[in-house]
Structures are given as C-alpha cells and as structure tokens.
Z-matrix of the N, CA and C atoms (Angstrom, degrees):
N
C 1 1.458
C 2 1.437 1 111.04
N 3 1.306 2 116.36 1 133.84
C 4 1.418 3 120.91 2 -174.25
C 5 1.575 4 105.96 3 -101.74
N 6 1.377 5 119.05 4 137.78
C 7 1.334 6 120.56 5 179.42
C 8 1.550 7 113.91 6 -108.10
N 9 1.347 8 116.20 7 42.14
C 10 1.449 9 122.30 8 177.13
C 11 1.581 10 109.35 9 -87.12
N 12 1.287 11 114.03 10 170.81
C 13 1.483 12 118.32 11 -176.78
C 14 1.669 13 106.36 12 -96.32
N 15 1.329 14 112.39 13 63.45
C 16 1.459 15 118.36 14 178.43
C 17 1.557 16 108.67 15 -125.67
N 18 1.228 17 115.60 16 147.18
C 19 1.437 18 123.71 17 174.20
C 20 1.636 19 113.40 18 -127.36
N 21 1.236 20 111.52 19 147.05
C 22 1.542 21 116.70 20 177.33
C 23 1.522 22 111.48 21 -69.00
N 24 1.311 23 116.12 22 137.49
C 25 1.549 24 119.24 23 179.24
C 26 1.531 25 111.13 24 -76.49
N 27 1.335 26 119.53 25 -20.58
C 28 1.471 27 119.40 26 179.84
C 29 1.468 28 113.49 27 -81.40
N 30 1.299 29 115.00 28 -50.98
C 31 1.483 30 119.71 29 -170.29
C 32 1.579 31 113.82 30 -115.49
N 33 1.258 32 114.28 31 -9.17
C 34 1.477 33 117.79 32 179.70
C 35 1.468 34 116.79 33 79.71
N 36 1.377 35 120.03 34 6.46
C 37 1.367 36 123.54 35 -174.25
C 38 1.571 37 109.28 36 -78.94
N 39 1.282 38 115.14 37 151.77
C 40 1.437 39 121.55 38 -177.65
C 41 1.539 40 107.25 39 -101.63
N 42 1.314 41 124.83 40 0.12
C 43 1.423 42 128.48 41 -175.49
C 44 1.516 43 109.66 42 -88.59
N 45 1.231 44 119.66 43 87.10
C 46 1.530 45 126.47 44 178.98
C 47 1.519 46 111.03 45 -107.07
N 48 1.313 47 113.89 46 134.18
C 49 1.433 48 120.20 47 177.57
C 50 1.493 49 111.57 48 -122.15
N 51 1.285 50 116.13 49 164.93
C 52 1.453 51 125.86 50 176.13
C 53 1.554 52 109.61 51 -95.11
N 54 1.256 53 115.79 52 109.33
C 55 1.504 54 118.58 53 -176.45
C 56 1.543 55 109.29 54 -85.12
N 57 1.377 56 114.26 55 122.58
C 58 1.430 57 119.10 56 -175.18
C 59 1.472 58 109.25 57 -75.16
N 60 1.373 59 123.47 58 -30.74
C 61 1.431 60 122.63 59 -178.83
C 62 1.557 61 111.84 60 -71.23
N 63 1.322 62 118.58 61 -18.79
C 64 1.433 63 120.80 62 178.52
C 65 1.585 64 110.72 63 -100.73
N 66 1.295 65 117.85 64 18.14
C 67 1.388 66 122.55 65 175.22
C 68 1.560 67 112.23 66 79.71
N 69 1.355 68 116.57 67 29.44
C 70 1.484 69 118.38 68 -177.71
C 71 1.439 70 116.43 69 89.41
N 72 1.319 71 118.09 70 3.66
C 73 1.537 72 121.63 71 -175.80
C 74 1.549 73 107.80 72 -67.23
N 75 1.304 74 113.01 73 134.92
C 76 1.511 75 118.69 74 177.22
C 77 1.478 76 113.39 75 -73.58
N 78 1.291 77 115.62 76 126.15
C 79 1.538 78 123.68 77 179.75
C 80 1.480 79 109.44 78 -132.64
N 81 1.328 80 116.05 79 157.08
C 82 1.508 81 124.61 80 175.15
C 83 1.498 82 105.14 81 -71.26
N 84 1.324 83 116.26 82 136.36
C 85 1.460 84 118.18 83 173.78
C 86 1.518 85 115.26 84 -84.63
N 87 1.312 86 116.23 85 -6.23
C 88 1.516 87 118.95 86 179.06
C 89 1.562 88 110.51 87 -96.68
N 90 1.397 89 115.66 88 -41.87
C 91 1.503 90 114.65 89 -176.71
C 92 1.501 91 111.51 90 -118.64
N 93 1.322 92 123.04 91 -7.22
C 94 1.502 93 129.02 92 178.40
C 95 1.561 94 111.84 93 77.66
N 96 1.273 95 120.23 94 11.01
C 97 1.514 96 119.51 95 177.99
C 98 1.542 97 108.40 96 -75.14
N 99 1.328 98 109.82 97 152.61
C 100 1.476 99 115.13 98 178.71
C 101 1.524 100 110.83 99 -106.93
N 102 1.302 101 119.56 100 5.65
C 103 1.440 102 121.93 101 179.75
C 104 1.523 103 108.51 102 -99.68
N 105 1.359 104 114.14 103 131.55
C 106 1.455 105 121.40 104 -179.11
C 107 1.491 106 110.61 105 -150.94
N 108 1.355 107 117.59 106 168.76
C 109 1.388 108 123.60 107 -176.61
C 110 1.554 109 109.97 108 -142.21
N 111 1.265 110 119.56 109 165.51
C 112 1.479 111 117.24 110 176.37
C 113 1.455 112 108.06 111 -80.58
N 114 1.389 113 115.90 112 156.98
C 115 1.395 114 121.02 113 179.26
C 116 1.518 115 108.50 114 -76.51
N 117 1.319 116 114.63 115 144.35
C 118 1.463 117 120.28 116 179.57
C 119 1.582 118 109.93 117 -102.99
N 120 1.267 119 113.99 118 125.14
C 121 1.426 120 117.52 119 -175.81
C 122 1.576 121 111.57 120 -106.04
N 123 1.316 122 115.28 121 21.59
C 124 1.400 123 124.50 122 -175.59
C 125 1.570 124 109.51 123 -76.57
N 126 1.354 125 114.57 124 140.07
C 127 1.472 126 120.51 125 -175.62
C 128 1.496 127 104.66 126 -63.47
N 129 1.355 128 122.33 127 -44.30
C 130 1.372 129 125.64 128 -168.18
C 131 1.553 130 109.95 129 -95.01
N 132 1.341 131 119.97 130 58.38
C 133 1.485 132 119.95 131 171.99
C 134 1.471 133 106.35 132 -81.34
N 135 1.309 134 114.68 133 172.02
C 136 1.484 135 121.22 134 -167.74
C 137 1.565 136 111.91 135 -58.79
N 138 1.322 137 115.04 136 -43.90
C 139 1.482 138 115.87 137 -175.39
C 140 1.551 139 111.38 138 -66.33
N 141 1.268 140 115.06 139 -43.00
C 142 1.497 141 119.35 140 -178.78
C 143 1.551 142 109.73 141 -67.83
N 144 1.349 143 115.14 142 -36.68
C 145 1.477 144 116.26 143 -179.57
C 146 1.415 145 113.04 144 -68.42
N 147 1.374 146 117.37 145 -37.95
C 148 1.499 147 120.78 146 177.90
C 149 1.512 148 109.25 147 -66.08
N 150 1.305 149 121.85 148 -39.79
C 151 1.500 150 125.59 149 179.11
C 152 1.549 151 108.97 150 -65.55
N 153 1.334 152 117.40 151 -41.53
C 154 1.404 153 121.38 152 176.41
C 155 1.510 154 115.89 153 -63.55
N 156 1.398 155 114.37 154 -34.08
C 157 1.413 156 118.05 155 179.51
C 158 1.501 157 111.51 156 -72.02
N 159 1.336 158 113.64 157 -39.10
C 160 1.523 159 122.11 158 -179.03
C 161 1.502 160 106.60 159 -62.48
N 162 1.302 161 117.95 160 -49.62
C 163 1.461 162 125.74 161 -175.54
C 164 1.528 163 107.08 162 -59.03
N 165 1.341 164 118.04 163 -47.04
C 166 1.410 165 124.53 164 -178.86
C 167 1.510 166 111.93 165 -61.16
N 168 1.372 167 118.71 166 -40.22
C 169 1.442 168 124.39 167 -176.35
C 170 1.538 169 107.49 168 -71.34
N 171 1.390 170 114.97 169 -40.42
C 172 1.491 171 117.41 170 176.86
C 173 1.548 172 112.07 171 -62.13
N 174 1.297 173 115.31 172 -41.80
C 175 1.458 174 122.22 173 -179.31
C 176 1.494 175 111.06 174 -62.90
N 177 1.350 176 116.68 175 -44.10
C 178 1.477 177 121.54 176 178.14
C 179 1.504 178 113.37 177 -67.04
N 180 1.285 179 118.99 178 -31.42
C 181 1.534 180 123.82 179 176.58
C 182 1.466 181 106.68 180 -65.87
N 183 1.312 182 120.40 181 -44.40
C 184 1.407 183 120.87 182 -176.49
C 185 1.518 184 117.16 183 -68.42
N 186 1.311 185 111.48 184 -24.05
C 187 1.504 186 118.08 185 -177.49
C 188 1.517 187 112.88 186 -83.27
C-alpha cells in the first residue's frame, strides 16, 4: 500500500499498489486502473465552488 497523495481517476480511491506482474506499475487496488492524479488541497475545488455559488445565490434571493 502506497501512502502518497495520489488518487485514482476512475474511482477516486487513494489505495494504490505496485503490481509486480506489470513490472512495478502503480495501479488502483479497487478498480485496477493505472491512471491517477495528485490530490488537490485547494479551497476552491469544484464541489466547494458549486456549494458556495448556490449559497450565494440563495442569500441574494432573500435580500
């Protein structure tokens, strides 16, 4: 089990392992995909930005 800050692009899991049968290539242990990206620690990621926009719209409607 690798403890790096990477996540799978297919399922979003952070449990990545090095597969010996593929020559040490890093794959997801849940779905088997070999595509991954680094975790983003930005405050304004997509989900938080959408929630902030909805909250702002609701606030402006009530004013």
